[in-house]
C-alpha beads as a LAMMPS data file, in Angstrom:
LAMMPS data file: protein, C-alpha beads

56 atoms
55 bonds

1 atom types
1 bond types

-500.0 500.0 xlo xhi
-500.0 500.0 ylo yhi
-500.0 500.0 zlo zhi

Masses

1 110.0

Atoms # bond

1 1 1 229.557 343.745 -196.427
2 1 1 228.354 346.975 -197.253
3 1 1 226.880 350.178 -195.410
4 1 1 223.581 349.152 -196.500
5 1 1 223.559 345.697 -195.506
6 1 1 224.543 343.470 -192.337
7 1 1 224.067 340.041 -192.944
8 1 1 222.834 337.171 -190.226
9 1 1 225.224 334.144 -189.984
10 1 1 223.013 331.997 -192.225
11 1 1 223.055 334.204 -194.960
12 1 1 226.846 334.922 -195.105
13 1 1 226.801 330.990 -195.299
14 1 1 224.669 330.577 -198.423
15 1 1 226.473 333.811 -199.521
16 1 1 229.475 331.061 -199.368
17 1 1 227.561 328.582 -200.693
18 1 1 226.233 330.462 -203.541
19 1 1 222.826 329.290 -202.598
20 1 1 219.649 331.441 -203.481
21 1 1 218.388 333.646 -201.511
22 1 1 215.033 335.149 -201.481
23 1 1 213.725 338.548 -199.718
24 1 1 210.323 338.587 -199.497
25 1 1 207.599 341.284 -198.564
26 1 1 205.367 340.066 -196.114
27 1 1 202.637 343.010 -194.679
28 1 1 200.603 342.114 -196.955
29 1 1 200.692 338.618 -195.313
30 1 1 200.548 339.998 -191.763
31 1 1 198.132 342.666 -191.735
32 1 1 196.287 342.376 -194.389
33 1 1 195.096 339.238 -194.443
34 1 1 193.068 337.271 -191.232
35 1 1 194.302 334.488 -189.759
36 1 1 194.638 331.372 -190.393
37 1 1 194.400 332.579 -194.069
38 1 1 197.867 334.264 -194.271
39 1 1 200.263 331.785 -192.507
40 1 1 198.482 329.135 -195.434
41 1 1 199.547 331.857 -198.067
42 1 1 202.962 332.152 -196.652
43 1 1 203.663 328.317 -196.467
44 1 1 202.510 328.404 -200.395
45 1 1 204.065 331.192 -201.384
46 1 1 207.227 329.386 -199.696
47 1 1 206.869 326.125 -200.741
48 1 1 208.691 326.271 -204.335
49 1 1 211.257 328.295 -203.078
50 1 1 212.423 326.223 -200.354
51 1 1 212.548 322.702 -201.905
52 1 1 214.711 323.317 -204.325
53 1 1 217.165 324.949 -201.712
54 1 1 216.712 328.258 -201.797
55 1 1 217.598 330.651 -198.450
56 1 1 213.803 332.395 -197.549

Bonds

1 1 1 2
2 1 2 3
3 1 3 4
4 1 4 5
5 1 5 6
6 1 6 7
7 1 7 8
8 1 8 9
9 1 9 10
10 1 10 11
11 1 11 12
12 1 12 13
13 1 13 14
14 1 14 15
15 1 15 16
16 1 16 17
17 1 17 18
18 1 18 19
19 1 19 20
20 1 20 21
21 1 21 22
22 1 22 23
23 1 23 24
24 1 24 25
25 1 25 26
26 1 26 27
27 1 27 28
28 1 28 29
29 1 29 30
30 1 30 31
31 1 31 32
32 1 32 33
33 1 33 34
34 1 34 35
35 1 35 36
36 1 36 37
37 1 37 38
38 1 38 39
39 1 39 40
40 1 40 41
41 1 41 42
42 1 42 43
43 1 43 44
44 1 44 45
45 1 45 46
46 1 46 47
47 1 47 48
48 1 48 49
49 1 49 50
50 1 50 51
51 1 51 52
52 1 52 53
53 1 53 54
54 1 54 55
55 1 55 56
């Protein structure tokens, strides 16, 4: 850990396993798109990342 980041247990575990970790900016999805379209878009964004094993 460093002075800028605190990693939760799931991120620490992924780092230890050298698993890909992806941080997504979700403000546009959360506040800029109407429901339920925003949930559909999040699913489409995450699917190609999560399927091969990335932690999102």
